[in-house]
N, C-alpha and C positions, 0 to 999 in steps of 0.2 A: 552271565558273565559274574563271577562272584565279587561282591563288595572286598577291598580291604582289610586285612584282619587291623584291629588298632591295636596303636602301640600297648605293649606289655609293662604294664606298673611294676613297680620296684618290690621287692618281696620284703618281710618285715625286716630279717638281718640285712639285707643288702639297706633298705630304708635306715637302720642305726647306723651301719660303718658310714654310709655317706652323710651322715648326720656329724657323725665324730671327725668328718674332715672338711665340712663344709660346705658340701656339695647338696643341694635343695634336691628333694623329690617331687615337689608340687609348688606352685607359686598363686598369687591371686590378683589376675589382673585389675578386677572390681571388687568392692567388700564382700558381694554377692556370689562370686563366682571363685572356685578353686580348679585350676587345673593339675592335673597328674604329670609330673616328667615320664617319658619312655624309660624303660629301664634300660637300653641299650646306650641312653644319653650319660645315664650314673655311672654305667660301667666304663664310657668312654673317660668321662670328667677322669673320675676314680684312675683310670690309668696313665692319666696326663700326670695328676701326683704320684704317681710312682706307687698305686696303690690295685694290685690281683685281684676283680672281682668278678673274673670271666665265667667261673664257675659256683655253682654251691658251694663246694669245698673249699675252693680260694677266697669266697666271701667269709664261712667260717674262721677261717686260718688267718684271714686279716683282721678279722674284727676280733677274735682272741687275740693279736698281737697287740693292736690300738688298745685295748682295752687295759691290758695288762702295763703298754709301756706309759699310760695317762697315769694309771694306779701307782707305778714304782717314781716316775719323775720325780725329781725335787723341785724345778723349775720349768717354768713354759720359756722357751725361747725369747721374749718380747715381756716387757712388762712396762705399764705407763703407770705415772703417777704427775701430779697439778704442781706444779711448781708454788711454794708455799704453804701446802696440805703437811700438818706436822704430824699426819697420821701414817704409819709404815706401810706401803702398801699389803693387800691380803695374800699375794705369793709368799712376800717374805715371811710373814706372821706365821702360815701355815709349815714351815721349817721344822723339823723337828729340833725340842730341844739340846740346846747347846751345839744348834752349826755355827762355823763360824764363817763370816763373810769378809771378804775384801772385794774393796772397790776400787776400783781404777775410773776415776772421772774422763772426761771428757778434756776436763784440761790437764792431763797428768799429774795430778794429785792421787792422795791414796788414802780414804777413808774407809774404817772400820766400821760403820753403817751408812744406813742410809738414811738419816735426818737431818735436814737443811742442806742437800745437795743442790747446787747451781742448775741452771738450766744446760740441757746436752745431749747426748746419749752415753748413757755408761756403760760400764763392765763389772760386771759383778761374777764374783764366782764365791759358791757356796760348798760347806767341807763340812757333811755331817760326820757325826761323833762315830758313825759305820763304817768312817772312810768315805762312801761316797761322794762323789762332786759334783756338781753343776754350774753351768757359765750361761747366764741371761743379759738381755741388753735393758736396761734401765733408762725409758725415756723419759726423761724432767723437760714438761713444756709449761709455759705460762698458760693461763685459765680461759682467753681470749684474744682474739687478733688483733691487732690494733685497726681503728676504724680513719676513714678522713675525719680531718681536725672541724671541718662545717661540711654542712650540705653542696653537692658539688654537681656542675654540671661538665656534659663532656663534647666529642665526635668521634663515630665510629666509623672505621674505613676500612676496606682492603685494600694493602699497601700496593701490591700491583696496580691497582685499578688508578692510581691518583700517581699523573705523569707532568711532571712540570715539561719546561722547554728546556733544560739543562739533561733529564733522564735517558736511559739510552732502549725507551721503548718500552718500559716498563717502571714503576714506580720504585722508587730506592730509599736508603738511610735519609741521605741527605734530603730528599722528599720532605720526609715524616720528619727529622729537624726542623725546617722552614714552616711545616703549616702548624707544629707544636708552638714553636714561637712567634706565630703570627696569632693563633686562636689565644694563645695565653694574655699576650697583650693586647690584642683587639676587644678579642668576644669576651675575655675574663671565664675563659674554658678551665675546669681543673683536672681534664686529662684528655687522653687521647687512646682509643681504643683501637687496636691492630688485628689482624689475622694471625694464625701461628706464621712464624718465621724460621721454623722448625728446617734442616739440611736434607733436604729432597733426596731423592733416589736418583742417579744420574740416569740422562738418555742419551738419545733421542729414540723415542719421545720420552719424555718426565712428564709423570702423571702429574698433570696440573693441580690435584686437590693438595691445599698445606695441611688435610688430615688425615696425610697417609705418607708421612715423614721417613726418612734413611733415618735419623735420629731425633729426639726431642732435646738433647742435651745441649747439642752445638747448632749453631743458625748455618743458614744457606746464604753462602758468598755471593748467590744472586741478587741479591739487596745490596750489596756494595757501591759507593758512588765511587769509581774508578780514579775520575780526577783529584778526588780528595787523601788515595793513596802517595803517602811523600814520594815514595819511589818512583811513583809513574812520572813523575816530572823532571826526573834526570834519565830516564829511556834514552839511550843514545841512538837507535834508530828512529828517526825523526818523521823518516816517509812511512815508516808502519805506521808510527802515531795516527799520523793524520790520516790514513787511510782507514784505520779504526774507528776515528771521530767520526769520519765522514760514514761509515758502515751505521754508525750509531745516529747519526740523524737519519739515515732511512729509515731506519727500523723506529725511530721515535715519528715520522713524518708519516709512515704507512699507517700505523695507528692514530695519530690525531689529524690528521689531511684527508686518507683514503679510505677510512673507514676499515681497517684491515683488525684483525683481533689480535691480543696481546700476544705475542708467538717467545715462551719463555724460550725454548730451546736456541731460538735463532740469538736471544738476547745474551744467554749463558756463554755461548758459543762466541763471542764478540768481548764479552767483559773477561773469559778466560785466555783469549790471546793476550789479550791487554795485560793482566797479570801474570801472564808466565813473563813476559817482558820485563815486569815490574819486580819479579823475582829473582829477575839475573844481576838486578841493583844491590851492592853490598849493601847491608844497615848501616847506619853512623854507628858511631859507640853508644850511644844513650837509649837509641831504638834497639839496637842490638843486646842491648842488657835486657831492656823490657821485655823484648821478646822471649828471650832466657829466661826469665824468673813467670813468662805467663808458659811455657812449656814446663817448668817444673812444678807450679803450682795445680796445672791440669794433671800433671803424670800420665799413667800408662790407658787414661781412661781417653784421653786428647790422642795418645799414641797409636791405640785401638781403633780411635775412628778414624785420623790419617791412613793407617794400613789398611784398612778397608777400601778407602777408596782408590789407593793405589794399586792395591790388586783389583778391584773392580775395572781398572782402565785396561788389566792385561788378560782378566777371567770373566768378566760381563759380571752386572750389577746384582746377582742373586746368587749367592753365596754357598745355596744347596746346590748349585751346578760348578761348582770350582773342583777342582783337584782334593781326593778327601783328607789326605794329610791339611791344606787350607782352609778344611771348613772348620778345623780348632784354632783359633786365635793363642792357644798356647802350645801350640806344637813346635818340634825343632824347625820342623820346614815353615813354618811363617816366622817364624825367628829369621832364619834364613834370606827369606823372599823380602821381608822388613827392610835388613840389611841390604840386599841388592838394588833394593828400589827407594835409596836413604832421600834422592832428590826430592821423587816423588811425594813421599812422605813428609818429609819439611814444606815441600808446596803448599799440599792440604793441610800441616798444622797451621802455613803461615797465613793463609784465607782466615781460618778459623780467627786466629789471633787479631787480623785486618777486621772481619766483620764484627766481633766483641766490642773493637776499640770504637767504632762508629754507632752501632748500639749504645754505647756506654753516652757516646758526643751526644745522642737525639734525646736519650732522658735528660742529662745537662741541660741542654736545650730547652726541656720542657719546665724544667726547674727555673731554669733562671728568668721565663717566660711569668714566674709566679704561679707555674701550677704546683698545685697540693699534692696531687697525685701523680701526673705526668702519663708517661707511657705505660696504657694497661697491655700485654703479652698475652698471648695465647697459648693453654696446653692442650694439645690434642691428645685424645682418648688413649692411643696407643701409636706403635710403628709399623710401618713395612718389614712383612716377612722376611723377603730377602734383603733388607737392609743392613746398616752400619751398627744399629743396638742391637739386634735380634741377632747380628754374629757373635758381637764381644759380649754381650750378656746372656746366652741362651740358656744357660743354667737356669736363668729367671725366667725363663718365659715357659709356658704349656705348650708343648711340642705335640700338632696335630690339632690343635683348637684357634677357634676363631672368635673373637668378640663382637657380641651384635646385638638384637633383640627381639623378644618374641613375638609373636602376632599380634596384633591389635586394631582398634578400629580406624586407624587409618592406616595400615598394613598387615593383610592378612596372610600375607607369605612371611613375614617375619624381615628379618635384616641383619645380612652377617657382611661387616664391615670390613674383614679381612685383615685384622691387626691381632697379630698372637696376644693372650691376655698374659698378664704375670701372674707367676704362680706362690698363690698367699704363704705357703709352708716356707716357701724359699726366701723371701721375703722377710717372715719371721725371723728364721734363723740366724738371717744376716743384720737383723735390727735393723731392718727395712734402707739398708743403705742404697742401693740404686735409686729409691723415690726421693732421700735426700738429696745426693747429690744433683740428682736432677730439678729438684726446687733451686738447692743452691746456686747451680749453674743459671736457672733463667732469674734468679732475684738480684745477680749481680749489676742488670741493667732496668729492672721493671719497676716501678712506682706501685703497680700489682698485677696481679694474677688471674686471669678467667683461665677457668677448668672447665673445658667441655665435657660434659656428662657426670657433673659433680659424683651423680648416684652410683658411679664405679668405686667409691672409695669403699661403698658399699657392698656392695654385688655388681658381678658381670655376669652377663649371658654367655654362656660357650656353647658354640656351635662345633658339634665333632668336624674334621676337614672332610670333603667329599658328601656332608650331607645338608638337608633343607635348613635353615634355621627352626624351623618348626620341630625341629628335632634334636635340641639343644635344653641347655638348664642351664640355672641360673649357679653360682660358685658363690660362696661369701668371703668377705675379706674381715681382718681385723680394723672396724672402723673405728675402734676407738683408737688404736695405733695410728691408723692414715691419719685422723686428724690430728693426733699430738704432733706429729713430725710436720704436718703442713703448719700448725700454730707456732710451733718451735722454730723455723725457717722464715717464716714472713714474720715473725716479731723481731727474730735477729736484724730483718732486713729495712721494716719497718713499710712493709708493705700490705696493702690492702687482697684481699681473696674474693674473690665474685664465682659463685658455681650458676653453672647452665643447670640449671633444675627445672626445665620444662619437660610436659609430657605426663606420662604415668611414673610417679613416684611412692615408692615402698612408704607405707605409714612409718613416720616415728623420723624419717631422714632429714625432712626438714626441721624440724624440731632441733635434730642434734648440731646440724650444719649452725644454725639460729645461736644456741649455745656456746659454742665455740667463734662464733665471731664470723662466719663465712657468709657472704653476701648471696642472695638469690637474684634470679633474673624475671624479670616480669614483662610480660609483653601486651601491650594494651588490649588487641583483638582480642586475646586469650583470656582477659581479666571478667570474669565474670559470676553471676552466682549461681557455682554450679550445685549448691546445696538446697538452693532457693526458685528462687522463679528464673533462673538463669538467664537474666537481664544483664546488659553490661555494670558492671561494678563500678557503684560510687567511687568515685577518687580518695573522697575519706575513708575508705574501707580498704584501700591496698595497705598490705605490709610495709614497714618504714624499712627495714634492712634488704632493700635490693638496688639493683641496677634497673630502672623502668625505661623503656624504650617503647618507639612504637613499629619499630619493626628489626629484622636481621637479616644477616647474608642470606640465610638460607628460607628467606621468606618474601613476598612481592614488598618491591616497595610501595609508601603511603601513595603515592599520587595514583598507582596502577589499582591497589586496592580501593581507591575513593572511587574509580572509575570504574572497575569489573574487567581491567585490561588483565588482571591475571588468572581469571576463568578462561577466558577467549586464549590466552596463550597455553595454557593445558587441554584445551579443547584440542588444537592444530598441532600438540604431538601426541593424541592420545592417550591422554593420561586421565582423562576423568572416567570415572565407574558408573556415573549416571547421566542422563540427557543433557544438552548442554543447557537446555530452558530453564531444567532446574536450579543446576547447577547457577546459574546465573539470579535464579529467582533467590535462593538461597542467602547469595554474598551479597543482594544488592539488599536481603531484606537487613542483614548482620550488620550493614554499614551506616544503615538508616537508623538502626536500632542508636548506635554510637553517635549520629550526628546526632538527632534525636535529644540524648544525654546533653551533646555540647551545647546546644541551643538553650536546652533548660537550665544550664548553668553559667549561662550570659557570657560563654567562649567562645561562640560560633557567631559571628554577624556577617550578611554579605556587605561587601566591597560598596559604600555608599551608603550603608545603613541600612537597616529591615533586616530579617530572620534570614535566612539560607534555605533552599530548595527543600525543606523536612518538615512534614506533616507535622504540626505543631496547634492547629485547628479542630481536629476531632472530626473531620469532613472525609477524611481520606483524600486529600488535594495539597498541595504547596503553595506558597504565595506565585512559584510561578509555573506554575498551572501542572506541575510533571504530580504523578502517584506518589501516595504517602511512602513509597519502597524507595522514593529517590530514583526512579527510573521511569521508561519513558512510554511503558506499556509493551513494548518488543522486547525487553530485556536487557536493553542497552542503557546506559546513563543518559540522564538529561540536564544533571545539575552539575557535573567536571567535565571540561577537555581538556584538549592539550595544552598544561600550561597558563590555564586561567585562570582570571584573579579571585575568583570562588577557588579556586582547586589550591591557589595560594593560602587563602582565608582556612581553609578546612584542617590544611596540615600546620597552621599555627595554632588553631584551634586544638588540635589531636598535643600538640606539645604544649600548649596553657595546661591542658587535662593534667599531663602526668605532672606540670609546677606545682598541680593541685594534690597531689598524692603527697605522703608523709616519705616517699623514697628517697632515702639519702645521697643518691648519684641518678643522674639523668642522663641518658644517653641520645644525642642526634643522629642518627643516621646519614652522614654528609653526603651521598647521592639523593636524599629529598630535600636538600637547601636548594638544588638546580632544576628538581623535577625528573630526574631520571624515574623512568618506568621499569626498566630490566631488571630482574633479581642477579646476583650474582652467582647462584647456586639453585638448581633446580632440582629437589631430591627426586630420584625415579629417572633422572636422567643419564644417559653418559654420551655418547655420539651426537646424538639430537639437538643438543643445547651446546651451546660454548662455556659453559661452568667454568669459573676462575679466568675466564679469559679476555672478561669485557672492561674496557676505561669508564670512568664515571662520564655520564652522558646528559646532556640537558633533557627537555620534555620532547625535543623532535628528533634526539638519538645521537645528535651531533656530540664528540668527545670534547668534553672542557677541562684545561688544563689547569696546574696546581694556579696559577698566576691569573687564571679568569677565575676560579672559585673564590680566590679572596678577595675577588674587585665588582665580584657578583651583588647586584641588589638583591635579591630572591635570597640569597641565603643570607644576606644581612639582616633582612626584615625578617628571617624565619628565627635567628639568632637574637633581635630585640627584642624577642618572646622573653628571654632570660631576664634582660634589664628590667621589665615590666615589675616581675616579679621581686627586686632586688631593693 
């Protein structure tokens, strides 16, 4: 049996053509290794950008056309400049002598030159002496993002997991506001970070992952507190209302009292019925005027969004399977369907308005409680290919492509996220209009924004549909323009931006983000001296411009990492690639190195006095008789048990370590405050593990309500660490 032939590398002409369109023909997963992209992946990526490179002749023709276009064009589609910079942007100085400029500012003014323009995205028309004209979008942005006024700490939580005794089977926006009000006033917290609250593709079954939404621009009404909708109090059918409230109580009780998983679909079905009743209640004069203003402000984007949901009720949630004419949001048939479904379009528009209002209320509650930042919202990498955004903005998405990640040390097969990537050429042609609109929508109610996989502002791994992730390639974006838009919109909102920059990051990316004031993300267990002895990085050597945490939603809670339970969980699910004993030993050694550092820094003490069960004597044993790696010899933890005092002390020591760093923001994973041992998401699993469906629980796995959280001595003791630093 012959081995498969290696993928053919791109030819010289294909490589030149690809470079002119931002398509990579190779990449470097590490400084000492270069991987060549398959020619087929390059050809398919170019095809998704509207460039025919299927044959050598087509490549030559496309290359000639592109080079001629670049040589003859007067201006690129988008130009960026820093506000206050007195220099004229290079593309404008390169115009032929005698070229006339007409500038229409975002504020509606007309200017004859590009000097002293206010921040904004302005429209420039250049007319050369030979009669040629060109248009460009001139993005004028501040040099840097705003930063928090002072060092601050806060809580990280997946909102659905935060159930109160009033929520309907999953956490809601009233719960978020209540948590923010309590944490700001009682704990001195400066922010609450939540998972993406983007609108989901409707089910059932609904994809429970908040990172594959139908729309990133509009929020999901499943998070509404129904009783806080004013019209719900005026529903005339009180029997229906009573039945719905009883159903909500059963959903809540099933999770909190009976150990059931969060059932998002059942929660939404009950809320949808309640909101349908509320929709029949006429809006009062004031609220009616406010709703009309909202519709006007959101314009066609909201109309498209609501139309998609109305059509999905009739034709299903994947617009690719709709009748051909309805796949085009601008077709006469779609316009007719919108009129025929006017009541449903209004219903879904109303849901967005109601959710927007409760999101705004949550941010107001956070600020009223003294939080300098407030609610930190999360921006997913992309959207579901069959959802509302992909339908309404399909000209901006690369057809037949999916974003993902190349093979690396943690995933030899690479990753395909099933999210269509934005086309960089169409973004530039529009002056980044979709990105600007997305950011403005989120900053309406966000004190800060976390951007998942922030490296995607620079490049994304494109995987051709029907092919494995190994057969993809990187496509580059104009990072300067993307960052300028980000800085512009965040500055207008007075909001902080945090980039999730974990994992393999292209050289220069972190530096570019830091220059523009975008914070990074640092997780304790990953902070090692990777270029030196690879041991835990002392806290004084961490970067300052970051959100520092002990864990995230994709990682084990701190209690599980200390006990080694995360290894056993992965073993039970068949996710280990090495023998269990090896994995346990490596995990125990990793933890022991950190505990040793915490002890040497004087951050970790055994309750009642003395040092922890860590080898600090040099003889390979610890004070409690365990081996120096923190295990009992059979690979299991002997230092930390189920919610023991030593475990709590170690978790507090981990957070004292975070406080010793110069990090400007420090986040506490809320489940760590009660000893939860289960990750909210376990990458690499689907049905094997209840991802995105677990309520916050204590060390014994018993669900903990919001009311119990706020009264928890263990959580209070953890948060007292931050008072020690005051």
